[in-house]
N, C-alpha and C positions, 0 to 999 in steps of 0.2 A: 271463128275463136280468137280473141288478141291475145297475143303471147305477151307475158311479163318478162323484160329483162331488167335485170338488176341493176341498182342505181349505184355508178361509181362514187366516191367520194370525191368532192369538188377540188380538194386538196391534192389527195395523193393518187388519185385514179383506183383506188382499191374498193374491192366489193365488201359494201355494209350492209347485206342482208343477214346475215349470220355474223353475231358479234361474236369476238373471241373471249374465252372466260378471262377475268382480271388475272394479273400476275400476284404470284403471293409475294406478300411483303417482305420486305428488305429486313433482315435481323442483324442488330448490332450484336457484339460481344456483351454477354452480362455482366453485370456488376455483381461480385462475390458480396455476399451478405455481410460480410466482416469487413469489407474494404471500402466502405463508402466515405468512412467519416476522415476528414481534413484535419489532422491533429495540428494544433499551433506546437512551436518550438518554444523551448524552455525560456521565460523571460529573464536572462540573466542581469539587465539591465535595471531591474528592481532591487536587487541586492544592496548590500552596502558595497560602497566602491571597492574596497581592497578584495572584498569577496567575490563581488562579480568579475574583477579583472583577473584574479585567478582560475576562476572557473573557465571564462574565455581562452586563458592562456591553455591551459591543461587541454580545452579541446580541440586547439589548434594543433599543440604539438604532436598529441596523441592521434590526432585525426578521429576524433570520436564524435557523436553528437553532443553538444552543450547540455542535454538533459541528464547525461549521465554523471557528469562530473558537478551539476547543479542539485541534483537528488542528493547526492554522494554527499557534498557539501553541507545541505540542509542537515543531513543525520548526524554530520558532525559538530556543528552548533547544537543540537540536540542530546548528543553526548555529552559535551560540555557543561550543558545547563540542565539537563534533566535530574530532578529531584533537589535541584538547589535553588530554582526559580519558580514561582507559580505568578499567573497573569487572573488579577482580579477583574472582572467584567461587572457585574452589575448583580445586586442582591445576593444570594448565597452560591451564586455561579462562578466558579473560578476553576481554571484549567492548568493542568501542569505545563511543563516544555518539554515534554518528550514527543517522539515521533515514532510512528514507523512507516517508515518508505521503502519500496523496491520500483527497479527500473529492470526493465524486460528488454534483452537484446541478444541476437543470434551470436552463437560460437564466432571466434576470431575478430571481436571487437573491442579487446584490450580492456575490458573490464577491470582484470587483475592490476594491471598498471595504473589505471586511472583511480582504482581503490586506495592502493599504494601513495600515491601522491596526496590525496586528500586525507588519509587517517595518518601519516607519519608523524604529522605533530601531536596527535593525541597520546601515541605511544611515547614521545617524546616527554608529554606532560607526565604521564602515567610513571616514567622512569625519576622525573625529579620528586614526585612525590612518595615515591618508593625510598629514595634516598635521603628525603627529608624526615622520614620516619624512621628509617632503621635502627638509630641510636635510641630510641624510644622504647622501639621493641627488643631491642637486646637486654637494656635495663628492665625493663617490665618481665621478660622470660626468665633473668635471673633472679630476680626479686621473688617471683612466684615459685620457682624451683627452689630456692632456700626457705622460703616458708612452709611448703610442702615437708621439706626434709627436716626443719623443725618440728613439725606437727607430729611427722611417722616417728621422729625420736622420743618425743615427750609421750606418744602414745606406748613406745616398747618401753619406757620408764616407768609409767604408770602399771602396765601389765605385771612389771616385777617386783612392784609396791605391794606393802600390806597394811591393814586396817585404816586408819584416819590418812596416812601417807598416801596410800592409794587414792582414796577419795579425792583427796588436794591435787596429785598429780594427774588425775584423769579431768579434773576441771580443765587445769590448764592446758591438756592435750586438745580439748574438745576446744578450748579458747583459740589455740593457734589452728586446730584446722577450720573454724569458720573463718580466721582472718586469711588464710590461704584461699578459701573458696571464694573470697571478693574480689582477690587479684585477678585480672583479667591481661593478658595479652594482646595488644592491638593488633589487627590484621595488617596484611601489607596492603597498601590502596592498588586498588584495581579497576580501570575505567571500562575495558573491553575484554569480551569473550568471543570465542569463535563459535562455530555451531555446537553448541551445549545440549545435554538433554534438559528436562523440565527440571527434573531434581536437582541439577548441578546449577541452572540458574536460579532458582529458586535459593538454595543455601548461599549462593554468591550474592544475592541481592540482600540476603540478612546480615551479610558480614560486611559489607559495604555501605551500610547504612540505608539501604533501600532504594541505591542508585546501581544500572548498569546499562551497558551498550553491549549489544551483538550485531556486529561489522562482519559481513561475509561477502565475497566475488562468486559466491556458489547459493543454491538454494537449499542445504542441507538440512536446514533447521526446520523447513516444512515436512521433510520426511519424519523429523525427531518429534516434533509436535503431533504429528499424526500416528505415532506410535509403530512406525515401521519395524524399527529394532527392538523396541519394549513390548510388542504386543499390544498396547493399548493406548489410545490417544490421551493427552496430559496438556488441556491447555488452559488449565487455573491461571499458573504465573503468567502467561502471554494475554490474557484476556483482562485481568487485575492489573499486571504490571505497566499496561495502557490507561487504562483508566484512573490508577491510582487509588482503587478499592482495597480495604484491609486484606492483607493476605496471609495465611498462618503457616508456619511453619514448626515442622515437627523435628525436635531433637531427639538424641537418643535418652537425655535425661529430663527434659522439659520441654513444653509447647509454648511458643511465641509468636507475636504477632507482628508485622510490617503494618504500620498504620498508612503509610501512602508512598507503596512502592512506584520506581519511575524506571521503567526500561525502555530504552530506546532501539529501534532494530533498522540498519540500513543494509539492503540487500541490492546485489545484481545478478539477475538470474536470465534464464533461457526461456522465450516465451513458452515453449512447452511446459514448463514448471506450472505457469499460470493455468493452464489448461488441467494441469494435473491435480492442481490443489483444489480446483473446483469440485473436482469429485469426490474428496474425501468427505467422508459422513462428520456433518456438526461445524465444519469450517464456517458454513455461511450461516446456519442456524442459529451458530451460538455467536455469533458476530464476529469472528474472527478476521473474515476478508472484509469485511465493514470499517477495521481500523487502518489498514493499509491507504497510504497514498500511493497511487501507482503511475509510472511514465513508461509509455509505450511508443519510443524514437524509432525513426528510421534508421536502419543500418546504413552505414557510408562505405561500405566495404563495396570494391569496386568502385568507387569513385574517390578516392583518398590519394591526395598528395604525398609524394616520396619524400620530396624535401619540403620541411615545413619549418614555421618560426619556432624557435626554443622559447620555453617560459623565460620573460626577463628575471633576472637575478633579485632585484627589488621587489618584483612582485610575488616571486616565491616566500623572500626572507619577512617580508611584512605578513605573507598570510601565515606562517609557521610561528612568527612572533604573535599573532594576534589570537590564534587559537590558545597556543599554549599559555599566554596571560588570561587569558579569559576562563580557561579550564582551573587554573590555580587559584586565581581569586574568587571563583565560585565555590572551589573545594574547601574552602574554610568556612562558608557557612553550615552552622549547624540546621537552624531552622531556614528554610527557604525563602529566598527574598521574594518580596509581592511587588509585584510590577502591576500599575494602575493604566486605565485607559484616560486620555483628554476626552472632554465632552466630544468634541470634533470627532476623535476616533470613536468613540461610542456610537454616535452618530452615523459614521460611515458604516460600521459594522450592523447597525440596525437596519440601516437601507439595505445592505447584502441580505440580511435575513429575511427581509420582506419580499426581495426577489426571488431567493430560492424556495421559501414556503409554497407559492401555489403550484411549484413544480415537482413538489414530493407526491402529489394526487395519485392515488393508484390509478385510475381513469382518467387517462388524457394527460396527465403530468410528465414532461419530460424527462425527470428523474424518477419516476413513480416505479419503475421496475427495478432501481439501485436505490430506493428510500432507506433501506439500513444503511448505505454507505454514506448518502447525501444528507441523511439527519445528522451526522455527525460533521457536517463541513465547518458550519460556522464555528464549532470549538477549535477544529483545526488549524481555519484561519486565525482564529486567536492566538493560539499558540506561535505559529509562524510569526505573527507579527510581534510577539514578546522575543522569539528567536533574533528577529532581525534588528530588534530596538537593542538589545544587548551587543550584538554585534557594533551596531552603529556607537552605542556609547560602552565601551569595553569598561570603563572605572566607575562610570557614574549612573548605569543604566537605572540601578534600585531608587536613585535620587530625584527621577525626574519622569512623566507621564510618555505612555507611547502616543505618539503623535499622529493626527490624521493621515500625512504622507506614509508614514509606516504604515498604516493600517491598510491604506490604498494598495500599497505595492503587496500587502499578506493577500489581499483580496484577488489580485491579479494573479498570485500564485495558486489561489484555490479554484479560480476559472480554469488556470491550465490544467491543473490535477481533475478538475471535473470532466474536461473535455478528454483526456487520457484515461480516467476510470469508465466512462462510458463504452471506449474501444476495449480497453479490458475486460469488462463484463461482456461484451459482445462475445468475446474469446471465450470466456468461461461458460456462455450460453445462459446469462442471467435474463435477457429478456424474454418473455414467454412469446411474443410475437415472433421473433427471430428464430428461437427454439421452435416453435409449430412450423414455421416457413422451411425450415430443414428437415423436417417430418415429412411434409409435402414433397419436396425435392427429391428425397427418397424413394418415395412412391411413383412418383413421375418416370425417374429413371429406370425403377423396377419394374413396370408396366410396358414401357417401350409404347406410348400412345404418342399420336401427332396431334390428335386433337380429343377432347374429352369433355363430358358433362359435367357441371358442378355435381349432380347426384352421384354420378359414376364415380367421381372421384372420393367422394365423401365416405362410401361403402366400402373403400379399402384403407381407409384410417383408421387410428386407436380410437375407441370410444372414450378413453381417459384423456386424451388431449384433446379430443374435439366430439364434445358430449352432442351436440347439435350442429347440424349445416350453419348456423350462424357464425360458430366458431371459425368457421373457414375463412369468412370474409376477410379479415384483419390480414391474415398469412399469405392470401393469394393477393391482395393489395399490395402488399409489400413484395412479393414475386414479381408482380407486372412490374412497378416501381425500378425493380432491377433489371428487368429485361427478359426473364424467365419464360413469361408467358404473356398471353395477350387475351383479353375477356372479350366477348362478343356474346349478343342476344340473336339466335336464329331467326329469321323470317317467322312469321305466324301463317299457318297453313290453311287455317280456318279461322271462323268469327265467333265459335264457341269454345268453352274450356277455358284453362288457367293459360294465361301467357307463357311463351316458352321459357325454360330455364337457363340461366347463362352457362355459356360454353366457353371453353379454354385451347386458344390455340399455342402449342407450345415450341420452345425453342427448339431449332433443330438438334443443338448438341444434347438434348435431354435423351434424344433416340437415334443417336451416332448418325446423324446426318451431319451435312454441310450448312454453312453460314449462308 
């Protein structure tokens, strides 16, 4: 009987009769579901020179992302122009020039310091407006008081008269009372409000001729809108104040309407605030979240320079002067200035709209999951273009059209805000695929599997999120792209029956293992 000797490997001399099992694949660290986007920095170079220079100088001195100063800078322009200028685009399409902007940064990022540097000129402009109207307020208040006193004296005199004399004095008293009623006292001008209740904001907008700005380095306004202190959400003024829709104001003695309210909101909040507001009932469904422009810059804490370049005095002086001048000049307009687009600017905006529109599709559209937000993007770009135009032409903005260059600058900012909105809505869980992928991850971690079939995984998932097996595929594909699992088809064991269903090998960290 012939013996069979195992053949050695020609290169190593090793025995190859029994092949060793293939080694387990090497796993790399998975990519977090919300950490994949590469966000662009704020394009300060497209701002008017005096504004871009100040924004960049503030970022340097405070060692903060330029996004923070840039977003607040746009809010400041909107506070100056909101309610005093509109941009006519085409047909019946007009946009007001107010904005809702929120920048999210963790604590210790000097948000309050940056806010103060950018908003101080608005407070100075407010003081100058108040000083200018103060004599008229004193005079009107005195006149109104004297008229009321005269009416009261006439009424008392008529009450003590008799016969025909009483009728005559009563008529005089009524006439004086009617005159006193027509006299009004101008309100003290107010540009800015901190975190205020919905009712207070509504009253202030009515008093201020339809315009107001809420600027804060905190996110308390969201708690107020959500009704955390009043017990019931009240979004009406914040919805209509952005769109310029007619707002009803209930006074103690009468009901009145603000035809075109213009509310500006500029906020710097912590990222957790964005996660919290996404959970508030009605914020998304009624369109409040879709009205904000978002930025989510990378924190510089831990990388900041200790010795920094201070803001050049001329840069700071020019910024303050221009913001004050713009605010004061537009404050004189009772009817808003109407800005128009040049044909070239309109063509640029049309091109942008044509690029965005296909992305709004619910199936396959890159912006489909945030279509409520992206559907307002063209309008936001038009508003930004109007603000940049006014900042570029401080004295003559209403006398010339918005140029193609300015519109392209606004489009660049719109693209910036789009990239950041996608990241913010990821944080909020707006993308259903990301949300479902998180649900799958939760199950995988809970079950402690190393390898699982698609059907076994499906049986553990909620039917409200995954009605059928096909709904699982987009979520598992996303998890595979991020390195949490690897799909494979087992070898077929026979020639009959259905082909084997896909299975998933799971990343070791999902089961407490090592990489």
